[in-house]
C-alpha positions in Angstrom: 121.8 120.8 176.8 120.1 124.4 176.4 117.0 125.6 176.3 116.5 125.5 172.7 117.2 121.6 172.6 114.6 121.2 175.4 112.0 123.2 174.0 112.3 122.6 170.1 109.8 120.1 170.1 107.2 122.0 171.8 107.0 124.8 169.3 108.6 127.4 171.2 110.8 130.0 169.7 113.8 131.5 171.4 115.8 134.6 170.0 117.4 137.7 171.3 115.8 141.1 171.2 118.6 142.1 168.5 117.9 139.3 166.2 114.3 139.9 166.3 114.8 143.7 165.7 117.1 143.1 162.6 114.9 140.3 161.2 112.0 143.0 161.3 114.2 145.7 159.9 115.4 143.4 157.0 112.0 142.3 156.0 110.2 145.6 156.0 112.6 148.1 154.3 110.6 150.6 152.6 112.9 152.1 149.4 112.5 155.7 148.4 112.7 156.5 144.8 115.5 158.6 143.6 116.0 157.7 140.1 118.1 160.4 138.1 119.0 158.5 134.8 119.0 155.3 133.0 119.6 153.3 136.2 116.0 154.4 137.2 114.7 152.3 134.4 116.4 148.9 135.7 115.1 150.0 139.2 111.6 150.2 138.0 112.1 146.8 136.1 113.2 145.1 139.4 109.8 146.1 141.1 108.2 144.4 138.1 106.5 140.9 138.3 109.5 139.3 136.7 111.8 140.1 139.6 109.2 140.9 142.3 111.0 143.1 145.1 107.9 142.4 147.1 109.4 139.0 148.5 111.9 141.1 150.4 109.1 143.3 151.9 109.6 146.2 149.4 105.9 146.2 148.2 106.1 150.1 147.3 108.8 152.4 146.4 108.0 155.6 148.5 108.0 159.0 147.1 108.2 160.5 150.6 111.6 160.4 152.6 109.7 160.2 156.0 108.1 156.9 155.2 111.3 155.3 153.9 114.5 153.9 155.5 116.5 152.9 152.3 117.4 155.2 149.6 118.4 153.7 146.4 120.3 156.4 144.3 120.0 155.4 140.7 122.2 157.2 138.1 124.3 160.3 138.1 124.0 163.2 140.7 124.6 166.7 139.3 126.1 169.2 141.5 122.8 171.1 141.7 120.9 167.8 142.7 123.4 167.1 145.6 121.8 169.4 148.2 118.6 168.0 147.4 119.7 164.5 147.9 121.2 165.4 151.2 118.2 167.1 152.3 116.0 164.0 151.3 118.5 161.9 153.2 118.3 163.8 156.3 114.7 163.8 156.5 114.6 159.9 156.4 114.0 158.5 159.9 117.0 156.5 161.7 118.0 153.8 160.9 118.6 154.4 157.2 120.6 152.9 154.5 121.9 153.7 151.1 122.4 151.7 148.0 124.4 153.4 145.3 123.2 151.8 142.0 125.3 152.0 138.9 128.7 153.5 138.0 127.5 157.1 137.8 126.2 157.0 141.5 129.3 155.0 142.8 132.0 157.0 141.0 130.5 159.4 138.4 130.9 157.0 135.6 131.9 158.4 132.2 131.1 161.8 133.6 134.4 163.1 134.7 133.5 166.8 134.7 132.7 169.6 137.1 128.8 169.2 136.7 128.5 165.6 138.0 129.3 164.5 141.5 132.1 161.9 141.3 130.2 159.4 143.8 127.1 159.9 146.1 129.4 158.7 149.1 130.8 162.5 149.1 127.5 163.7 150.5 125.8 160.5 152.0 127.2 157.5 153.6 126.7 154.5 151.1 126.1 150.9 152.6 126.1 148.9 149.4 127.4 149.7 145.8 125.8 148.0 143.0 128.2 147.9 139.8 127.1 148.2 136.2 126.1 150.8 133.5 123.3 150.3 133.9 123.2 147.4 136.3 120.3 144.8 135.6 117.7 144.2 138.1 119.3 140.9 139.1 122.2 143.3 140.3 119.8 145.4 142.4 118.3 142.5 143.8 122.0 141.2 144.9 122.5 144.5 146.5 119.3 144.3 148.5 120.5 140.9 149.6 124.0 142.1 150.6 122.2 145.0 152.5 119.9 142.6 154.4 123.2 140.4 155.4 124.7 143.6 156.7 121.5 144.9 158.5 121.3 141.2 160.3 124.7 141.7 161.7 124.2 144.9 163.1 124.5 145.4 167.0 121.9 147.4 168.5 123.3 150.8 169.9 122.8 151.6 173.8 119.7 153.3 174.7 120.2 157.0 175.0 
């Protein structure tokens, strides 16, 4: 019989430091606005009372990369915008995550030309892809839930 069974009736909670940190990271992600095209309208719709992203701890979409730990790239990224996106990603504090929202962010979509980046994963590492053109707010919420599952399973890095 472990400590969990012995102390469960007394109102004592036991957990590991890793689980506590991952729980706090998943319940307090602060997304940064990076809406570039029609997917941005759906991203804004996901913040509306109908879908309520606040239930995931995402009360505000941040405009500053220094206050964000989640970048949602919504829409097509042009070659001119790629260095700006990378610069903003580099300004975000660690740990940081990226959601590529929509087909244009994932693979360039229907824009197979020299001016549009063929996937945002060419310049920043992407954690979750949300498919659709444009994806509905439910799709973005599903992507956030998938990201929460991924973050919950992360192991803590060794202290440096």
